C-alpha positions in Angstrom: 33.0 -14.6 245.8 35.5 -11.9 245.0 35.2 -8.6 246.9 36.9 -6.4 244.2 37.2 -3.4 246.5 39.4 -4.3 249.5 40.8 -1.1 251.0 41.3 0.4 254.4 38.0 2.2 254.5 36.2 -1.2 253.9 37.7 -2.8 257.0 36.1 -2.4 260.3 36.8 -3.7 263.8 33.9 -5.4 265.6 32.9 -3.8 268.9 32.7 -6.6 271.5 32.1 -4.3 274.4 28.6 -3.1 273.7 28.6 -0.7 276.6 30.5 1.6 274.2 27.3 2.0 272.2 25.2 2.7 275.2 27.6 5.4 276.4 27.6 6.9 272.9 23.7 7.0 273.0 23.7 8.6 276.4 26.3 11.2 275.3 24.2 12.2 272.3 21.1 12.4 274.5 22.7 14.6 277.1 25.0 16.6 274.8 23.7 16.5 271.2 26.4 16.8 268.6 26.5 20.1 266.6 24.6 19.9 263.3 23.5 22.0 260.4 20.4 21.7 258.3 20.8 22.1 254.6 17.7 23.2 252.5 15.5 22.0 255.4 15.8 18.5 253.9 19.2 17.3 255.0 21.0 17.3 258.3 24.7 17.0 258.7 26.0 16.0 262.2 29.5 16.6 263.6 31.5 13.5 264.3 31.5 12.1 267.8 34.2 9.8 269.1 33.5 6.5 270.9 35.2 5.8 274.2 37.6 2.9 274.0 36.3 -0.5 274.9 37.2 -2.0 278.2 40.7 -3.3 278.1 41.2 -1.5 274.7 40.3 -4.7 272.9 38.3 -4.8 269.7 36.8 -7.8 268.0 37.8 -9.4 264.8 38.3 -7.5 261.5 35.1 -7.3 259.4 35.2 -6.7 255.7 32.3 -4.5 254.6 30.9 -2.8 251.5 30.1 -5.7 249.1 28.8 -3.4 246.4 31.5 -4.4 243.9 31.5 -8.1 244.9 31.2 -10.7 242.1 30.2 -14.4 242.4 31.9 -16.8 240.2 35.4 -18.2 239.5 36.6 -16.1 236.5 35.5 -12.9 234.8 36.2 -10.9 231.6 38.1 -7.7 232.1 36.2 -4.9 233.9 37.7 -1.9 235.6 37.4 -2.9 239.2 39.5 -2.1 242.3 40.7 1.2 243.7 43.3 2.8 241.5 46.1 2.4 244.1 45.5 -1.3 244.5 44.8 -2.4 241.0 46.1 -6.0 240.4 48.3 -6.7 237.4 45.4 -8.4 235.6 43.3 -5.2 235.8 46.2 -3.0 234.8 46.8 -5.1 231.7 43.1 -5.3 231.0 43.0 -9.2 231.2 40.4 -11.6 232.4 40.7 -12.0 236.2 39.6 -14.2 239.1 39.6 -14.1 242.9 43.4 -13.6 243.0 42.8 -9.9 242.6 41.6 -9.8 246.2 44.8 -11.4 247.3 46.7 -8.6 245.6 44.5 -6.0 247.3 45.1 -7.6 250.7 48.9 -7.4 250.2 48.7 -3.8 249.1 46.6 -2.9 252.1 49.0 -4.7 254.4 51.9 -2.7 252.9 50.0 0.6 253.6 49.4 -0.5 257.2 53.1 -1.4 257.8 54.8 1.3 255.9 52.2 4.1 256.3 52.4 4.9 252.6 51.2 3.5 249.3 53.3 1.0 247.5 52.1 2.3 244.1 50.8 5.7 243.0 50.1 5.5 239.3 49.2 9.1 238.7 50.4 10.9 235.6 51.7 14.5 235.4 48.2 15.8 235.5 47.3 13.9 238.6 45.1 11.3 237.0 45.5 7.5 237.5 47.1 6.0 234.4 47.6 2.2 234.0 50.8 2.7 232.0 52.3 5.0 234.7 51.2 2.5 237.4 52.9 -0.4 235.6 56.1 1.6 235.0 56.4 2.9 238.5 59.7 2.5 240.2 59.7 2.1 243.9 62.6 3.6 245.8 63.6 3.0 249.4 62.6 -0.7 249.5 65.9 -1.7 251.1 64.6 -0.4 254.4 61.8 -2.9 254.3 
């Protein structure tokens, strides 16, 4: 299986200390989060933070959102992956395989270590462009 959409927002940390969830429920019962009702059909709730688990430890990393996942070993070109993390096969509009996920993992790791994207790929109008992405020159790599 190839995920096709590995990015920071699709990575979660498992909560091993389930008392965090009980505390969250109790907080909501005793002090409900602010909310607003839109058109009497939809309710939007304000965010509420979890308390940190005991010992500040979280469980293993969990990959979520398998909506773009593909099963098989190779595929004809399709526009997959987030623009910032597009693998070379996708930028060049070639057939691809599970190696595109390896590319995504490396780009996500870069983002986590450097706190900035390795590639941008936006043209002068602010839209992602494969040609601009391919031609991008990275500056400041010597510090890495």
